[in-house]
C-alpha positions in Angstrom: -40.2 21.5 22.9 -38.3 18.4 24.7 -39.3 16.7 21.7 -37.8 19.2 19.1 -34.8 19.1 21.3 -34.5 15.6 21.1 -35.2 15.3 17.4 -32.0 17.9 17.2 -29.5 16.2 19.3 -30.4 12.9 17.8 -29.8 14.3 14.1 -26.6 16.2 15.3 -25.0 13.1 16.5 -25.5 11.4 13.3 -22.6 13.2 12.0 -20.0 13.3 14.4 -19.0 9.5 15.0 -15.3 8.7 13.9 -13.7 10.8 11.5 -12.7 9.5 8.6 -8.4 9.1 8.4 -7.2 11.0 5.9 -5.9 9.1 2.7 -1.4 10.0 2.9 -0.6 8.0 0.0 -1.5 8.6 -3.5 -1.6 5.2 -4.8 -1.3 4.7 -9.0 -1.7 1.6 -11.5 1.3 -0.6 -12.3 0.9 0.6 -15.6 0.9 4.6 -14.1 3.5 3.9 -11.4 5.7 2.1 -14.2 5.9 4.9 -16.3 6.2 7.3 -13.6 9.3 5.2 -12.0 11.2 5.6 -15.3 11.0 9.1 -15.6 11.4 10.6 -12.0 14.0 7.3 -11.6 12.5 6.2 -8.7 11.6 2.8 -7.2 8.1 1.5 -7.2 6.9 0.1 -3.8 4.0 -2.3 -4.9 1.2 -3.4 -2.8 -1.0 -6.1 -4.0 -4.1 -6.5 -1.6 -7.9 -7.7 -0.7 -8.9 -4.8 0.8 -11.7 -5.1 3.7 -11.7 -8.5 3.5 -8.2 -9.4 4.4 -7.1 -8.8 8.1 -3.3 -7.9 6.9 -4.8 -5.4 4.0 -7.0 -3.7 6.4 -4.3 -3.7 9.0 -2.2 -1.7 6.5 -4.6 0.7 5.1 -6.4 1.5 8.6 -2.9 2.1 10.3 0.4 1.8 8.5 -1.0 3.5 5.7 -2.4 6.5 7.5 0.6 7.2 9.9 2.6 9.8 8.5 5.9 8.6 9.1 5.5 5.6 6.7 3.7 7.8 4.3 6.1 10.6 4.3 8.8 7.8 3.7 6.7 5.8 0.6 6.0 9.5 -0.5 9.6 10.8 -0.7 11.5 7.2 -1.5 9.0 5.4 -4.1 6.0 5.7 -6.3 3.3 3.8 -4.6 1.3 1.3 -6.6 -1.7 -0.8 -5.6 -3.2 -3.5 -7.2 -6.7 -5.2 -6.0 -6.6 -8.7 -6.0 -10.3 -8.8 -6.1 -10.7 -7.5 -9.8 -9.3 -8.4 -12.8 -5.8 -8.0 -13.5 -3.9 -6.5 -16.5 -1.4 -9.0 -17.7 1.9 -7.2 -16.5 -0.2 -7.4 -12.8 -0.8 -11.1 -13.3 3.1 -11.9 -14.3 4.4 -10.0 -11.8 2.1 -11.3 -8.7 3.1 -15.0 -10.3 6.8 -14.1 -9.7 6.0 -12.9 -6.2 3.2 -14.9 -5.0 2.5 -17.9 -6.7 -0.3 -19.0 -4.5 -1.9 -15.2 -5.6 -1.6 -13.7 -1.7 -1.4 -10.6 -0.7 2.2 -9.1 -0.9 4.2 -5.9 -0.5 7.2 -5.8 -2.6 9.8 -3.3 -4.6 10.7 -2.9 -8.2 13.6 -0.7 -9.7 13.2 1.9 -11.7 12.9 -0.3 -14.5 10.5 -2.8 -13.6 12.8 -5.3 -12.3 11.9 -6.8 -8.3 14.6 -5.9 -6.2 16.3 -8.4 -4.2 18.5 -9.0 -1.3 22.3 -9.8 -1.4 20.9 -13.8 -1.6 18.6 -12.9 -4.7 15.6 -13.2 -2.9 12.7 -10.5 -3.4 12.5 -8.0 -0.7 8.8 -8.6 0.1 6.4 -9.7 2.5 2.9 -11.4 2.7 3.3 -10.8 6.9 1.5 -8.6 8.8 4.4 -6.1 9.7 4.0 -3.5 12.7 5.5 0.1 11.5 9.0 -0.8 12.5 9.0 -3.8 9.9 7.5 -1.9 7.2 10.0 1.0 7.5 12.9 -1.6 7.9 11.4 -3.0 5.0 11.1 -0.3 2.4 15.2 0.7 3.7 16.3 -2.8 3.0 14.9 -2.1 -0.6 16.5 1.4 -0.8 20.0 -0.2 0.3 19.4 -2.9 -2.3 19.0 -0.9 -5.5 21.2 -2.0 -8.3 
């Protein structure tokens, strides 16, 4: 009886573990996002990323993109687009990446509804290759919205 109890206990523990975080942002491809942005008249938030092999990308995925406040601001104000840098890219994805990150590093950026890179008052792209904390990420989104032309 003790063996059966131990077996049942060990089997049930395998399913406990750490719960998976819910995906709060529904990512699109650049093609899908560009089309939707034009149709809805909304800007695009684009994240060129490497995934789990990149500390910045993993942090964004596990911490920022699962934060309800970040996800809500993204979903209300932007069409979210992700391009995985370890996979083949379309011509449009490659061209945009070269404008934003000639070294082909992961980068967060914003496009207007027509696919133009949103820039600040000095003409610099509102983009980041850095690990951003929650407040910095929110500030980048607000800056992009404030600089829509």
